[in-house]
C-alpha atoms as a printed R data frame, in Angstrom:
    type eleno elety resid chain resno      x      y      z
1   ATOM     1    CA   GLU     A     1 18.375 25.302 23.012
2   ATOM     2    CA   GLY     A     2 21.277 23.925 25.038
3   ATOM     3    CA   ALA     A     3 18.976 21.137 26.192
4   ATOM     4    CA   ALA     A     4 18.298 20.218 22.565
5   ATOM     5    CA   LEU     A     5 21.997 19.790 21.919
6   ATOM     6    CA   GLY     A     6 22.302 17.619 25.024
7   ATOM     7    CA   LEU     A     7 19.426 15.455 23.803
8   ATOM     8    CA   ARG     A     8 21.146 15.126 20.441
9   ATOM     9    CA   ASP     A     9 24.253 13.777 22.153
10  ATOM    10    CA   LEU     A    10 22.189 11.245 24.104
11  ATOM    11    CA   ALA     A    11 20.436 10.005 20.942
12  ATOM    12    CA   ASP     A    12 17.566  8.680 23.051
13  ATOM    13    CA   GLN     A    13 14.471  7.949 20.957
14  ATOM    14    CA   ARG     A    14 12.255  8.920 23.917
15  ATOM    15    CA   ALA     A    15 13.248 12.542 23.238
16  ATOM    16    CA   LEU     A    16 11.443 12.573 19.863
17  ATOM    17    CA   LYS     A    17  7.985 13.623 21.066
18  ATOM    18    CA   PRO     A    18  9.170 16.252 23.569
19  ATOM    19    CA   ILE     A    19 11.382 17.813 20.901
20  ATOM    20    CA   VAL     A    20  8.502 17.904 18.411
21  ATOM    21    CA   GLU     A    21  6.240 19.527 21.028
22  ATOM    22    CA   THR     A    22  8.933 22.112 21.729
23  ATOM    23    CA   ILE     A    23  9.221 22.890 18.015
24  ATOM    24    CA   LYS     A    24  5.452 23.374 17.821
25  ATOM    25    CA   ARG     A    25  5.554 25.800 20.769
26  ATOM    26    CA   ASN     A    26  8.709 27.606 19.601
27  ATOM    27    CA   PRO     A    27  8.904 27.533 15.801
28  ATOM    28    CA   GLU     A    28 11.470 30.352 15.848
29  ATOM    29    CA   SER     A    29 13.935 27.910 17.459
30  ATOM    30    CA   ALA     A    30 13.055 25.026 15.154
31  ATOM    31    CA   SER     A    31 16.456 24.706 13.475
32  ATOM    32    CA   THR     A    32 18.264 23.878 16.730
33  ATOM    33    CA   PHE     A    33 15.649 21.336 17.760
34  ATOM    34    CA   VAL     A    34 15.491 19.692 14.332
35  ATOM    35    CA   TYR     A    35 19.276 19.438 14.474
36  ATOM    36    CA   ALA     A    36 18.775 17.478 17.698
37  ATOM    37    CA   LEU     A    37 16.425 15.117 15.838
38  ATOM    38    CA   GLU     A    38 19.143 14.089 13.374
39  ATOM    39    CA   THR     A    39 20.332 11.317 15.706
40  ATOM    40    CA   LEU     A    40 16.827  9.857 16.119
41  ATOM    41    CA   ASP     A    41 14.525  7.709 14.012
42  ATOM    42    CA   CYS     A    42 12.182 10.305 12.519
43  ATOM    43    CA   ARG     A    43  9.965  7.898 10.588
44  ATOM    44    CA   GLU     A    44  6.839  8.833 12.547
45  ATOM    45    CA   ILE     A    45  7.301 12.578 12.003
46  ATOM    46    CA   VAL     A    46  8.136 12.712  8.295
47  ATOM    47    CA   GLU     A    47  4.961 14.610  7.448
48  ATOM    48    CA   PHE     A    48  5.611 17.061 10.304
49  ATOM    49    CA   LEU     A    49  9.163 17.646  9.041
50  ATOM    50    CA   ILE     A    50  7.967 18.299  5.488
51  ATOM    51    CA   ALA     A    51  5.317 20.734  6.761
52  ATOM    52    CA   LEU     A    52  7.995 22.520  8.793
53  ATOM    53    CA   PHE     A    53 10.324 22.650  5.772
54  ATOM    54    CA   VAL     A    54  7.592 24.232  3.643
55  ATOM    55    CA   SER     A    55  6.451 26.644  6.363
56  ATOM    56    CA   GLN     A    56  9.910 28.157  6.908
57  ATOM    57    CA   PRO     A    57 11.485 28.381  3.444
58  ATOM    58    CA   GLU     A    58 13.891 31.137  4.496
59  ATOM    59    CA   ASP     A    59 15.634 29.060  7.195
60  ATOM    60    CA   TYR     A    60 18.611 27.461  5.448
61  ATOM    61    CA   MET     A    61 19.912 25.574  8.516
62  ATOM    62    CA   LEU     A    62 16.457 24.194  9.266
63  ATOM    63    CA   ARG     A    63 16.153 22.907  5.701
64  ATOM    64    CA   CYS     A    64 19.569 21.233  5.919
65  ATOM    65    CA   SER     A    65 18.700 19.527  9.214
66  ATOM    66    CA   ILE     A    66 15.365 18.302  7.874
67  ATOM    67    CA   ILE     A    67 17.141 16.804  4.867
68  ATOM    68    CA   GLU     A    68 19.549 15.005  7.216
69  ATOM    69    CA   CYS     A    69 16.633 13.633  9.243
70  ATOM    70    CA   ILE     A    70 14.855 12.382  6.110
71  ATOM    71    CA   LYS     A    71 18.064 10.810  4.754
72  ATOM    72    CA   LYS     A    72 18.100  8.476  7.749
73  ATOM    73    CA   VAL     A    73 14.476  7.367  7.338
74  ATOM    74    CA   SER     A    74 13.764  4.180  5.454
75  ATOM    75    CA   ILE     A    75 10.862  5.196  3.242
76  ATOM    76    CA   LEU     A    76 10.054  1.585  2.374
77  ATOM    77    CA   GLY     A    77  7.804  1.248  5.428
78  ATOM    78    CA   LEU     A    78  5.980  4.533  4.895
79  ATOM    79    CA   SER     A    79  2.522  4.503  3.358
80  ATOM    80    CA   ASP     A    80  2.026  5.587 -0.234
81  ATOM    81    CA   GLU     A    81 -0.568  8.074  1.002
82  ATOM    82    CA   LEU     A    82  1.948  9.723  3.347
83  ATOM    83    CA   LEU     A    83  4.622  9.865  0.654
84  ATOM    84    CA   ASP     A    84  2.132 11.314 -1.854
85  ATOM    85    CA   THR     A    85  1.055 13.976  0.654
86  ATOM    86    CA   CYS     A    86  4.661 14.958  1.330
87  ATOM    87    CA   MET     A    87  5.543 15.069 -2.374
88  ATOM    88    CA   ARG     A    88  2.464 17.160 -3.143
89  ATOM    89    CA   ARG     A    89  3.328 19.663 -0.397
90  ATOM    90    CA   LEU     A    90  6.875 19.999 -1.656
91  ATOM    91    CA   LYS     A    91  5.779 20.448 -5.281
92  ATOM    92    CA   GLU     A    92  3.173 23.041 -4.279
93  ATOM    93    CA   SER     A    93  5.782 24.924 -2.265
94  ATOM    94    CA   LEU     A    94  7.879 25.383 -5.405
95  ATOM    95    CA   THR     A    95  5.200 27.430 -7.156
96  ATOM    96    CA   GLY     A    96  6.634 30.867 -7.741
97  ATOM    97    CA   LYS     A    97  9.847 30.205 -5.760
98  ATOM    98    CA   ARG     A    98 12.920 32.002 -7.036
99  ATOM    99    CA   ASP     A    99 15.311 31.008 -4.250
100 ATOM   100    CA   ASP     A   100 17.634 28.535 -5.981
101 ATOM   101    CA   GLU     A   101 18.769 26.975 -2.699
102 ATOM   102    CA   TYR     A   102 15.182 26.347 -1.593
103 ATOM   103    CA   VAL     A   103 14.388 24.759 -4.950
104 ATOM   104    CA   ARG     A   104 17.529 22.592 -4.750
105 ATOM   105    CA   HIS     A   105 16.701 21.481 -1.208
106 ATOM   106    CA   SER     A   106 13.088 20.739 -2.151
107 ATOM   107    CA   ARG     A   107 14.187 18.613 -5.083
108 ATOM   108    CA   GLU     A   108 16.643 16.756 -2.873
109 ATOM   109    CA   LEU     A   109 13.851 15.952 -0.432
110 ATOM   110    CA   MET     A   110 11.625 14.783 -3.285
111 ATOM   111    CA   ARG     A   111 14.360 12.423 -4.483
112 ATOM   112    CA   LEU     A   112 14.700 11.028 -0.955
113 ATOM   113    CA   LEU     A   113 10.949 10.403 -0.778
114 ATOM   114    CA   GLU     A   114 10.711  8.614 -4.110
115 ATOM   115    CA   VAL     A   115 10.179  4.874 -3.893
């Protein structure tokens, strides 16, 4: 996890894929590694970030870091299909949710993904 913080400080785009691979291998440490992604262009991993957000609804810090990553992405270049998929996943994840913070974060992400 210390390496992730070092990569964040470097803000080197080449770190994107290794960080994503690390998250896939160690989902329990995802929040630290997604925090490291905040300084990078995450355009190519938007769908991955949304899937991660939905898969770990109890991780408040992870959700906050994913929102920060998405805030920095220009959605104008993303395909309508990708945006629709992400919106659909977020909407589906709200079914039966009672956690107000999760609902608020999900709605914030949906606003960020609207064209």
